[in-house]
N, C-alpha and C positions, 0 to 999 in steps of 0.2 A: 693392590691386585695387579698381576702381570698382564701384559697385552694378550697373551694366549688365553689366560683364564677369563679375561674380560670378553674375548670373542666367543669362548665356549659358553659363557653365561648368556650372551645375547642369542646364540644359536638355540640353547635350551628354552629361553623365553619365547623365541619365535615359534619353535615347535609346539610349545605348550599353548600359545595363543591360537595357532592353526588348528590344533586338536579341539580346543574349545569352540572355535568357529564352526568346525565340521559337525560337532555335536549339535550346536544351535541350529545349523542349517537343516540337519536331519529332523530335529524336533519340529522346525517350522514346516517342512514339507509334510510330515505326518499330520500335523494340525490342518494344513491346507487340504490334504486329501480327505481327511475325515469330514471336513466342512463341505467339500464338494458333494458328498453323498448324503448330506443332511436333508431331510424333508420337512416341510411345514407340518406334515401330519405324523411325523415320527414321535415327537414328544413336545407338546405345546405348553409353554409356561405362560403365566398371566402377563398380559401386556401392560403398558404404563397406566392404562385406565382400569385395570383389574379384570378385564374380560378374557376368558380362556378360550373362546372360539377363534381358531386361527384365521377364519375368513369373515370375522365379524364386521370388518370394515366394508364389506360388500353388501351387508344387510341394509334394507331401507332405501336403497338406491333405485331409481326408475327402471334400470335394466337388470336388477338383481334376480328377478324370476327366471331369466334366461342365463344370466352370467354365473350365478352360484353353482348350479348343477354342471354347467359347461367346464368351469375351472376345476371343480372337484374331480370330474372325470379325467381331465387332462393331467392332474397331479398324480394319478395312478397309472397313466399311460407310459409306454416305452417309446423312446425316440428312435428315429431312423437316421443315423449320421449321414447317409447318402443323400438325404433330402434337406441338407442345411440351406442350400440356395432357396428352396421353396419356403422354408421357415422364415428366412430373412425377408423374402418378398412379401409374405403374409404380414410380418411385423411392420414393414414399410407402408404397404398400400391396401391392406385388407380392411374389412369393416371391424367393429369392436370385437366380436367373437373371434374373427379370424386373426386379429392382432394378438389376442390372448393365446390362441393356438400356436401361432408362430413363435412368440417369445418364450412360452413355457417349454416348447420342444427345443428351441435354440439353447435355452439355459441348461436343459438336460444334456444336450450334446456337449456343452462346455463343461459339464460335470464329469466327463469321461476321464478316468485317472491317467491313462496312458495315451499319448498322441492326441492330446486335447487340440481341437481344430481352431486354435486362437488366431493363427495367421490367416487361415481361410476366411474367418469372419471379418478380420481387419481388411483383407483384400476386397471383400464385398461392400466396403464402405458402410458397414453397419454401425460403426461407433457413433457417428453424429446422430443417428436415429435413436440409439440407446441413450445418449446424453439428453436428447429432447424428452424422452419418456421419463427419465429420472427427474427432470425439472418440472414435470407435469403432475401437479397434485390432484387433478380431476379424475385420474384413473389409477387408484391406489395399487391394484394388483399388477398392472403393467409397470408401475413405478418400482415395486418390489422386485419383480422379475428382471427388469432392466438393470437395476443396481446389482442384483445377484450375478447377472451375466458379466458385467464389468469387473466385479470382484473376482470371479473365476479367471477372467482374462488377465488380471493383474498377477497371476501366478506364472506367467510365461517368462520370456526372456526380457532383459532390460530394454531392448529395442521395442519389443511389443508393448511393454508397460509404458514406455515413453509415448507411444501413439495415443494412449489414454491421457497421460499427463498433459500433452500438447493441446488436447481438447478441453482442458480446464477441469479435469475430474477432481483435483485436490480440493479447491475451495467448495466445489459442489458437495463432495462427501462430508466435509466438515460442517456444512450447513444442515445436512441430513441428521446430524447427531442430536438436534433439538426437536425432531419430529416426534409425534405421539405414538406412531405405529412401531412396536418393538421389533417386528420382523424387518422393517426398513432400516431402523437404527442399527440392528445387529449386522446387517449386510454392510453398512457404512463402516462400522467398527472393523470388521474383517478386511474390507477393502483398504482402509487406511493402514492396517497392520501389514498387509501384503506389500503395499507400495513402499512403506517405510523400510521394510526388511530387504528391499531389492538392492538399493545402492545409496551412497552418501548424498548424492545430488537430490534424489527424491525425498530422502529423510529430511534434508535441510529445507526443502520447499514446504514440507508439512509443518516442520517446526516454525518456520517463518510465518506460516498462516495460523499460528496459535493452536495447533492441534492438541497440545498437552493440556492447555487450559480448558479446551472443549471436552476432553476426556474426563478431566477432574469434575467438571460440572455434571456430566452425564453419570459418572460414578456416584456422586452424592445423591443423584436422583433415583438410581436403581438399586443401590447397595443393600437396602433393607428387604427387598422383595424379589430380586432376580439375580441369584448367585451365578447363573450361567453367563449372563451378559457381563456381570461384574468381573468375572475371571477373563472374559474375552477382552475387556477394556485393559486389564492389567497386561495381557500378552501384547496387545497392539501398542500400548503406551511404552512398554519396555523396548519395543522396536524403534521408537523415537529416540531412544538413548543409546542404542548399540551402534556398532561400527566406529572405526577410527578415521580421522580425529573425532572426538566427542562433539556433540552439538553445543550451540551457544547456551550457556547455563541460565541466562536470564529468560530463556524461552521454555525451559524444561523443569526448573526448580519447583514449579507448582506441583509436580507429581510426587515429590518426596514424601509428603504427608500421606498421600494415597497408598503408595507402595509400602510405607511403614505400617500403616493401619492394617493392611491385608496380611503382611508378613507376620505380624504378631498374632493373628487369629487362625491362620491356615496351617494344615499339615500335609497338603497336597504337594508332591515334589515338583510338578510342572509349574504350579503357581509360585512356590517358594523360589524356584529358579528365575522366573520372570521378575519377581520383586527384587531379588538380589542383583540381577543385571541392571535393572532400572536404577536402583539405588547406587550401585557402584559407579555407573557412568555419570551420575549427577553429583557425586561426592567430590567437592573441591574445598579448598581452604575457606572460601567465602560462603559455602553452604553447610559446612560441617556442624555448626551449632544447631542447625535445623534438625539434624539427626539426633542430637542429644535431647533437644526439646521434644522430639517425637518419641523418645524413650526406646530407641531401636538398637543402640549400640550393644546392649546386653544380649539381645536376640541374635545379632550378627555374630558375636563372639561364641555363643552357643552353637551356631551353625558351622563353626570351624571344625567341630567334631563329626560333621556329616561325612559319610563315606563317598559322596559323589563330587567329582571334580568340578562339574558345572555349577555347583553351589559353593564349594570351598573357594574357588578362584575369585569370584566377585567379592566375597566376604573378606578375603585377604587384602584386596585392593582398598576396601573401605577402612579396615583397621590400619592399613599402611598410611592412608591419608592422615589419620589422627596421630599415629606414633611418629611420623616423619615431619610433622608440621611444626609451627611455632610452639613455644613453651606453653602458652595458654591453651592452644588447641590440644596438645598432648594431655594437659591437665583435665580438659573436658572429657577426653576419651577414657581416662582412668577413674574419673569421679562418677562411677556408676551408681544408680539408686540401689 
């Protein structure tokens, strides 16, 4: 190949990669925006204990007689963005009911799609208070709302997200994945996905903290009874694998079986895309046999006939690993069941 042809090939590859990244970024922001407007009372799925009442964790508590109607009313209320300082102050120094008022209204302000007041909240030194509430298991709804606030704040700029990372949110979020309250777990999944998709530095911190292994454990726990959270796990886990250079394979290979299992059973385009990207970035010579053992190569080849580039591109990468590898690796790729 001539030097000119080689340069043209690199340029085309770069443009194709940039196009794919733009599509993935747009998909991520659409998911984030839809999540911001999600309500606990929109559509409640059974939590890990099988209870379908979204506020069941408040029942039977000494303060539940006052707290349950108070929280229910607040969940229907509209926030006033001009009162963010008041909301933060209530969250910091109010009594129990006032704290719930402050943090629920603050979360709703942080759910505004445009001009989200993330920096304003950071400048009010609210992050340490939010972190304290996330770590406090004694007040479950405050814990959920605080986690939700931070998850929405993780949709801001890299500098803004770094203000969360510096306060230790990464290991905190990973620990939340083992909690029994599905609403809390769900926020942690989205928060990790948001942070991982921001930049390589944050992605690598999550990977180093064994986020993929934690996702796989959670996936095995919910996969039979909570399809929504299962798909959110796949999205967030795929973000642990994206961006270049790819992550350390010894920290993400655990996700191969999970991605493969979901890819074989789903027909949803967004879920297929997430599985394919996760699998493509974890596919190396040293992990290729795991793909064969998972019975996924045939499915990947079938997806090459898909009309969408965001699916074809990662599938081509997976096939390329097999066909360009060692002789025994090529043989594995072609010995399809």
